Every structure is written in C-alpha cells, then in structure tokens.
N, C-alpha and C positions, 0 to 999 in steps of 0.2 A: 697449842698449837690445832688445827683439824683434824682431827683422824672418823679412818668409817666409824665411832660413835658417834660423831658431832650432828647436830640436832640443827636444822634451819627453817627456820617462821618468822610470818608476819604477824603482826598487832596493828588496833591502833592505840598511840599515843591518849592520855588523861585529857588533854587539851581536845583526840581528833571524841572520843568518847560522849563532851558533852557538848558541840558542833552535830553527832550525831544526834543528840536524845532531843536537842535544842529544835534540830530540823522536824522529828519527824511529831515531836509538841506540837509546835508553831506551825507544820506544813513550807516552810518558806526552805528554799532551795538552799544546796551544798553543792557547791562547786569545787571541783578538783584542778589542780593548774599548771604545776610544773613537780617533774621529777628529780631527786640528788641521788646520785652515788658517791662513797667514797673507802677508801681505803682503811676508816680506822684505826691510821697508823698504827699499820699490819698488826693487827691484833685480831683475835678471835671474839665478834664484839659478838653479844646477846642480847636483843633488843629487850627496852625496858620505856613503860609505858610513862615512865617519867619527864622521857628525854625531850627535848622541846629543837632541838637540831642534832647532827648529825658529826660520829664522832670528827673526820677531821674530811671533809665535805673537799671532792675533787674536779665536780660539774652536777650544774644543779642547769634542765632548761627544761619549757613547753613538754605538754605530751604530745607524742605522736598518736597515740591511738588512745579513747577508756568508751571499754563498754562490757555489760551486764555479761557473763558467762551464759552461753547459750545451752549448758548442761545444767547451771544451778543459778536458778533465778537470787539468788539468797551474795551470789561474788558479783566481785568491781573487780574487772582488769585493768591495769593501767601500764600504758606502757613508753617505753622512750628507744629512742633508737640513737645509737652512737657512732658514728659519718668515719672513718677512717682517716681523718685527719683530725683526730682527737686522742687523744691520750697518753699511756707514757705511762702508768701507772696501776696500783691491785682494784678490783671493785669486791671487796667484800662487805659495804653496808648499803642499804639504800631505804632511801624519803620519801615521801608521797607530801607536796606539798597542795592547804587549799589555794584560796586564791585570795583569803585574805594575806601570804606567806604563811602561816601555820603548816610547821611538822606537825602532821596527822594521823599518817604511821608512818612503819619505820619495820623493816628485814634485814635479816643475816644473811648473808647466799656461799657458795663456797666458788674461794677467791678465785677470781679469774682477770688472767691480766692480758690491758688490753692496747693494744703495741702501737709506735705510731708507723706513718710508710717510714719517715727514717731512721725508722732500724732495722728496716728491711724485709717487712713482712707490713699489714694490714691489716683489718676488718671491720668490716661492719656488724657491731654488735647490739642485738636487744635482747634490753632489760626491758622484764616483767612484773608485777608488782598485784597481785592477791591479795584483798582484802575484803576477809566478810565483814555485811551490815544484816543489821537488824531488819535491813527494808528500805530498797532501793527504788521506792515512787517519790520519794524527795531528792536523790543524788542528780545533780543538773547536769548529765552525760552530754560536754559541752567541747571541742579542743578549738586551736584556730588552727584553719588551713595552711595558714600563710607561713607556718613553721612547722607543719607537719613533713617527716623524711618518710615516706611509708617501707613498709617490706615488703616479701615478693608477695609473700604468699597473703597479707593484703593485696597486693594490687589485685592480683589469682582472682581474689573472692568478690573483691570490688567488679570485675569486669562480669565473673558469670551472675551477677546479679543484674548487671543494666542487660547482658545478651540476651533474646526473648528464650523462654523453655517450649514455644508451642511448632520444635523443628524434629520429623523424625530423622532420628541420624542414621545413615544411610553413605554408600557412593550414589554420588548422580551427573551425571555426563551434559547433562543443562543446569544453568542456576540463576536465579534472576536476583542481583543488588542491586540497594540503595548509594545515593552519592558521597557516601563514607566508607563503602565496599562493603555494608553488613549483611550478609548471607542473609535472604528475605525466603527462598524458597528454591525444591530443586527436582529437577524428574529427568527417568528415562525415557525419554521417546523411542517409537518400536517403529515408527514408518517414517519414507522422508517428507512427506507433508509437515505432522509432526516436528520435525528439527529444522521446518524452512523451507528445504529446497523443495521447487517446482519444476523444476530446469529436466527430470529426468524418467527412466523408466522404475517401471516399480517392478520386485520381481515375480509374481505372474504375466508380469507383460516380459522381460528377454524370453524367461520359460518358453512363451507363446513363442514369440521370431527366431529362437532357436529353433524351437522344433519344425518350423517351415523354413528355416533355411538350409536345407538340406537339397543335394541335387536334384535326390529321386527323393519322393516320396512312397510311402508307410504300405508294400501290394505290388511294387515295379518289379520284376525279374527279367535279372539279366544273367550271362553266363560268363562261369570262368574258365580258362582250359586249362588249370593246375588243381590239383586237388588241395586246393585252400579253401575256403571259405570267406568271407572280408569281412572287419567288424559291422554290424549292423543289419544283417544276409544271413539266411536258414536256407537248407539245402531244400529243394523239392521235389522230397520222397517220400508222400504223402502219409508221413508218421502225424503222431496227437502232440498236441502240445500244449501247455497250463494256460490258459487266457489267465492269470493273474502275473504270471511273467511278459506275456507278452499282448496284453491291453488295444494296443494298437491294433495291430494284425487282426488279432480277433474280432477285432470293430468291420475291420476293410473284408476279412474274406467272409465273414458270420458263420449262419453252416452249407454252403453252398456245396466243400467236398467229407461236408460229414454222412459218417454210413451207418449213427444209431452207437456205434457199443465202441463209444470213446471216453464216456465217464463222465459224470458230473464236473465242473471246471474244466471242459476239455472243449480243442478244435483239430481239426484236422489237416492239415497243408493240403494242396495237388499234389499228383506225381507225375514227373518230368521222364524220370529217366530212361532214358532207352526209347525217345520219342521226339519226334520229328512237332514242333509246334508251327499249326497254321493257321495263319489268317479268317477271323469267324467275320463267316456271308454276312451279315447284319444286316440282311434285306438284299443282298446284289443280286445273289441269281444263280450264283456258279456251284457253293455248294450251298442251298436250298435246308432247309428243313431240320438244321443242328442249331442246339442250344450250345450259350457260349460257357465255356470251358469243358465241353462233351471231349469222349474218345470215338476216333474213328477207327475200323481196324485198316488193315490195306487191300488193295483191288487187284484185278490183275487187266490193264491194259491192250490189248490186242494192237500191233504193228501197224502202224499209220503211212505205205510208202512214199505217199505225197508232200514227208511234211520229216521225210526219214535222213539218215543222214547218207554219204553216196553211196553209191551201189553196191551189191556184196554179187558175184556172180559166179556161175560154176561149183554153189556151196549146196551142198544137202546134206542130211543127217539122215544114217541109216544104222542108229545104235549106238554109236563111239559117239563121244563127247567130242563138241568142237566150241574151242573159244573164237564165238558168234559176237562176245562183249567186248572184248577186247579190241577188233575190227571198226567198232564203233565210237571207242573211245571212251566207254562205260567203264562200270565196275563190273555191275554183273548182270545179267536178262535170265530172263527161264524161260523156256523155252518146256509148253504146254507134256504129260506125263499120256502117250499113243498107245496102243497095242502097238506089240513089235513089229503085226504085221505092214503098221503105217509109217510110212518115210515122212521126214518133216523138211523142207527146203524155204531155201531165202536164198530167191536173185533176182538182182533188175529187172523188175516190168513182170516179175511173174507171181500170180496171187495166190496165197497164202493156199493150201490143203483148207476141203472142209473141216472149220471145229477148229485151226488151228489158233491158238492162243500163244503169242511171243508178246509179254510185255516188260518194261521197267520196275522192282522193285525197291532197289535200294543207289539211289544216287551218290557220288566220292562224299566224305565226310569228313570232320572234326571231331572228338569224342570229348563233351565239358560238361562242366556245372551247369546244371538252371539253377539260379538262388532268385530266392525271392527277398526285398525289403523287409525286414520285419522290425527295425526302430532306427531311431535317426542316430546317424554318429554321432552329430553334437550333443546331443546327451547322452549317450556313452560313448565315447571314445573306445573303446574296442580294449580298454585297459580289463576289462570284465569279461569273464568266461562265464555267457549266459549258459550254458548246458550247469557248468560247476555251481553256478550262482543259483540254476532249477532243484538241482538236488539239495543246497541246502537249503534252503525254506521248504524243501517237505523234509528234509531232515528235523528242521526247528520246528514246525507245525509235529512230530512224533514224537520230541522233546521239552514241548513248550506246556506249559499252564494245565493240564486235570482239569477240565469241568466241572463243577460242584467243588472243587478245590477251594476251603475254606478257610479263615480263623476266629475264630471264638465266635464260633452259632452259638445263642442263645434265646431262647423263648420256653418264657413261664406262663400259667393260668395256672392260676390260683381259685378258682369259678368256671361252673362249663359258662364257655361264653360263646357269640356267634362269632367275635373278635378275636386280634389279637397281634401284637408285635415282637416283630425278626428282626435281628440285629446281628453286625455282625462286624470283624473290621473291617474283610475284605473278603469280596468271592467273586468265582471264575467263573463267566458265563460264556455261550460260545452258541452261535447261528446255529453249527449240527456237529455231531461228533469228530474231532479234529478238524474244524471247520475254524473262521474268526475267533479271536477269543478276546475279553474284554474283560478288566478288571475293577469292579467296585466296590469300592473305599468307603469306610462308615456307614459303611449300609445299615439302614433304622426304617423300618416299613410295616405297615398295617393290614392288614387280611378281613375282609369280610364279608362270611358266606353270605349276607342277605341281599349282597349285588353278585353286576357281574362285569366284565369287563375286568381292568387292574384295578386291582385291589381287591379284586371279588375269586367270585367260582367264574372259569372261562364259558362255561353255559349253563344253563338249566337250578337246577335246588338243591343244597348239599346231602349227602347221604343219611336218613336219617340214623341208621345204625352200621356204621362201616368208618371209612376213610378216606382222607383226601390225599393229595401228594402237590405240598405247596412249589413252585416252580420260584425264584428269582427271571424276573425279566426286566429285560436292556430294551433302549431306543436308542443307536448309535448317532439319529439325526439330532433328535435334540435333548440325548446324551440325559435324560429320565428313567427314572427304572422304577421296580413296582414288584407288587409279589401278584402272584395266579394262583387260586387251587383247582385242582380235577378231581372227580370218582374217580381215588385207585382202590373199593372194595374189594375187585373181583379181577382184581389184574398186576401185572408187576407193572411201577410208573417209571416208564427211558429216564435216562439224565440229560438228558436237551426233551423239551415240552414236544411233544410229536402231535397233538390235536392241528384240529381245525379252524382252533379259536381266538389262535394269539391276534390277542387285542393291534389294531393298524397303527401303523410303523413301530413295532417292535418285532425285534430281529432275534436276537440272541435267551437265552435262556439256559438257567439247570437250575437243577432238584434239591431243595434247599429243606425239606422236611417231611417227613410223613406221620401223618395224624389221626388217631381215631378219634371219632367224635358218634354221640347221643343226642339220637331226635334231632338233630340236625345240628347243631353243636359240637362247639370243640369240646372237647372233655379237659376234665383235671390234670395237669404234666408238665417237663421239664426238661429238656432237650437243651444239656451243651453237648455241642460237635454234632453226628453225627447217633450218637445216643439219647431215646428218649429212657425216662421215671416215668412211671404211670401207677394210677394207685393201684395198690395191691386185690390183684382176683383171682379167686379160686376158679381152675381150670378142669380139677378134676373130686370126686370125694368119692372114697371106696370104699368097699367091706372084704374086694375081692382080693385074693392076693393075685401076685402077677407073677411064676418064678423068671419068664424070662423079657428081652421088652420089646413092649406090645406102644405099636401109635400112638399119639396122641394129638389131637387134629385138635389148634388154637386159631382156629380159622375168627373167630369173633371175637379175637384178643390182641394179636400183633398182623399189619400189612404182609402182603405176598413179597412187599419190598424186605422186609424183616431178615437180613443174615444171620442174627445173633441175639438168644434170649434169655433172660435172665427169673432170677425167681426161689421160690425153697419148699424143703416138702416135709410134709410133718405125716406121722409114724408114731402110730402109738397100741400096744395088744391091753388085752384083758389080764392078763398078769405078765411078770416080768418075766423075756424072755430078748433073744438071740433080734436083734429086725434091721431088713437091709430094706435100703430105697436106691435106685437111682436112675439118672436120667440122663439120658444121650440126645445128641443132636441127626443120631442113623441106624438106625438097624445093624448095624456091627459094630455098638460098640465103640465109636471114634469120637475123642474127644469125653467119655463117656465121666459123669462123677458119681461114687459111690457114696454112704453113708453107713454105718456098721454101727451098732447100740445093742448093748446087752440093757432093758429097763422095759419099763413099761410105756416109753414114751420119748418121741426123739425127733429132730428139728433141725436142718440142714441150709444149707444156699445152696444153687447154683447158678451157673451162664455157662452155655454153649454153645458151638456154631452149628446151623442150621443146614443140614444136608438137602433136606427136603422143608417148600416152601410151609411156615407156618404147620407144623408138623416135628410134635421130639416123640424122645422113644423113653417109657416109663419101668420101675420093675420094683414090684410091691412084694416085701414075704414079711412074716411072723412065722417062730419056728416056734411057737407054743401062745395059744390063747384064741380071743378071738381080735382081728386086728380090723386097725379102721387108718385110711389117711386121707390126708389131703396135698396137694398139686398144688401153688401157687404162681403166678405170674407176674413182675412187676416192674420190667423194661424191656426195651427189646433194641437193637442197634440197625440202621438199616445204609 
C-alpha cells in the first residue's frame, strides 16, 4: 500500500526510447496525442519500461496541453483535464500515447479518487505527466484545439499573453477602449478643456468674478454703530498692517498714510477715531488747498446774526456761565475768553462787542466705528480671524525652516582647481533672514571662480590667497538654482547673500560653504555638512615655552566664519621630561584640550570652539631640556 516511503516517477517505455532515438537520428517529428489514466486494479503500480499498456486503464482522451517546461528545456509537460461528469474510480497510473497509439511513457501517482457528480460531489481534475527527453528539437508540440478543455491557469496565462504589455499601471479618470472593450490608453486630465468641457469657467475665472462680486470694493469706508467689526473690514485706527496679510488693501492705499516707521513689508491705515469726515474739495473752492486724506484742525467761527436762530434778548454774560447753546438748540457753544472787566452780550440786533468770538465747535452726534474694506467677504466669509491668522503666519515664520539648513552637503576637491561641485539632498534658501523660504531638492551645482554671475563670482576675481563664501541662490520665477561665490577673506559672510551683485531674477540665497583659496584657486579639501577638512597646515613652530594661554592667529588658515577648529599639537624635548601642551578657544580656558606626557616627544589632537574669530590660545612647556613644538590645523566648521 502507499506509504510515506512510496516513490512516484515517470519513465519512457522501451517503445518510447526507441521512437525518441529514431526521431533524433532521422530528424523525423515525434507527436504525442493522448493521455490515459487507470486504477491499476487498486494496486500500487511501479512503472516498467517493458509496459505496452496500463494495468487497468479507466480513461484515454486527447491531450489538452503539450508544452516544454519553461524552467527546463529537457522536460515535456503533457496535460489532460478530466471534467466533473467523468469518474467514479481511482487514478493510480498514467500513460502517454503517441500519434501511432503506442504507450511511450508511463508513470505512477499518489492515489486520487475522481468522483462523479451523482455521488454528491464533483471536481475538474488536471493530470500532468512530466517526462525527460534527450532533445525536444524533434518533438512536435501539437494538440487538437477542438477537444481541449482549458484549465483556469492556462486561460489566465493565455489572456495575459494576448493583452499588450505597453500600458502604464495606475488609476485613470479617462480611458480609451477599442471595439472589443480593450483599454488602449488612459490619462488624468487636470483642466476642463482636457476633459472636453468648454462651456464652464476655470478656477481663475471664478476667483476673479468672486473678487469683484462684493457690494463694496476694497478701500471703501463705512461706519458701524456697535463695537464690532464686520468680516472683511478693519477699524480705521492708524495701525500698521502686514502687506502679505492684506495685499489688496495694501495695493489700494499704497504708502499714503505711512510715517516711515512701519518696517519692511508693512503699511499704515489712516486714522479716523474721534474725527468727522469731510468731503474733499477737489477743485470746488470751498475748502481749497487741501490734499486728499489730510487732517484739518477745528476753527472758531464768529456768530452771524443774519443767519442765526431766533433772536435772544436781554442776555448778557458778566462772568457767570449761561447756557446759551440750549436756547439755540445746539449741543455746545464757545464764548471767547475775555478779560474780567469786559462783558459779552448776545441780543437780537445787537452787534457783538469788539473782538468777540462766538462759534459752534461740535454739533450733536453719534459715536461710530469707522472701518475700511480690507478684503472681499465672498472669498473669506469671515470664518477666519484675520488678526489670529496674521499672528499664526508670524509664528510660522519664527518656527519655519532655518536658512542654510541642509541635508548631506558635500563638496570634495582632490586637486587645486578653479571649479568644484557641491551637492545636497536639500537646501533651505530665503529672500532675507526670516523672509520667504524655499526648499531646493536634489541640489547639484558647480562653482567656477573664473566666471562672474550665476555659477561664478558675484563680482571681480577670486582672492589670490584667502577665502570665498559660496551661496546657493534661487530664482522663484524660473525655478532655477545655482551657486554664487563672494570674497570672504576679511569679512564674516552672512547667512543670506547681502551684496549688491545678485544675478537678475535670483531672490533667495543661503550660505552653504566657506572655502580657502590659493593663487585664486580652490584648495584641496572635503566638506561634509558644515565641517571642512583641509590639508594639515603648520600654524606655529616654536622652541619658546609658554606657561600660560597665549593667542595664536589663524587668519591665513581658517575663515572669519569659522566657529570651530581642529588639528593636532606636537611637543618634544632634548631629554625625557614632563611635557604639557594645551589648546583653547578662549583666553579663559573654556573648552581647553590639554596633553600631559613624560617622554622626549608627544602628540595629541584637539578640537575647540572659537570665542574670538580666527584665534586659538596655546600653552607649551617642558620640565627639562630644550623644548620644540608644532601646532597644526587640519579642519574647521562654520
């Protein structure tokens, strides 16, 4: 019986071996036609090359598929599909027949019962026979399509072979198909026109219509009788506002009400608190000589009896206050201030005393808030607190990316050269410190000190022996980026380019490197991030001992932008002695690096932060013998 140790295999019969040899020798085609299955009389058969038939064949039918194994060209796969309505017996043996009806290959298999549908279950069973042949060159892979029952995997594979492979996978909003429903192409149009819609407004057109749909244009002034400001308005209080937050109002008012202290990017509103508004004379001649938006102080007008209210008789003022205004129905009147000896009278038909000035200074009124239209409410329906938004924008600017921030900055120069390439995964550039920022991705640009403009020096020639600051620069209009070099031998280069020679159209920049030059060329070195490694240079060779920290200038070795320097110290003596060396970034020993040794020579590295630009402090002593020492610099950070 079949057990875990049973072996299953397929072999060519003696007839099959002879026919294969004949096909190979004579070059004649060898064609397989049918596959038979049997139950071997419910025994466990062992295939024999001497077999000419199966032990107990149950079914023989044409092949459904005959192919060469794609993984092994020496294996032929013969396949038969047994439908659900055939069965009721076990499958234990398989035989392959050629076109002459001869059994040319035989195999045994693990017992498998092929049920009938009438038994309450059914299945479509696939039987495959894999045989190894010495050559497939003369095997004729031919089946009758009229009798083929295809498996699902065969159909799937066949369909995939028929479908074209020139399509890009993805999701599409519009596809083109042929008359059989086959997708030929697809795309994702982003405009109305591309979608075939020609009778609709674009987003830009709708925005323009909405912007003009407000009942009041930006800049119109209205009064509100309560202590509230409606959406789209600002109180006309003389305050300073951001141009970026209120661009439309800023464009309308311009600098008309600016006083000069608004700061960059701001403008000032007019002031209307506690003021009456008066129509501009504009050439009429009643209030001539005034410009639009100008302020005018109050004036005292003499009382004109010919146009006055009904006469007041028998009223004189001799020092006591009299409510004359109440008689005239006015809120208040002013009687000029006269010496005590002079009295003032007001009576019908009586001329005021000489020099008397009586006038109305304030009519009865209602206090309101004068407001100016700042933006169009249909666009911003008032759900946004503009003041809060302005504060948020300012906060974002404070917490936003830092100019010069970069990922994986690298510049390598292996031989002294006039040019070099600087790369970075990304660089942050700004129009000014805390100005508008841009992120430049996959940055890869070359600097050439022999040229002037984008990709070269900002002006003039490179310093013969000094330093150049290298900036990443960006043109937001064209989205072009480049490098720009500046002579930084005697100055600290700012984080944003501050010169007057920025190439046309370039508005944003960021300091990305400060590099030494020799004979007008870039020296050998390697920059990673903001650390620059250079060829080891001696900055001090001395036989004089220094028992306290002594300043040492690095002006010729590191730039003014350097905030950290690294290198090593060598110290020796003519005899074995206690040797002490120290390097500090400040005169007060902050961050000092000391080396102590008892020998004739010692060496040690240092890396210190600079409290004073281009200056370190050293200490060198030997307890005995003649001392000699060297201080070297091999790198800096900026």
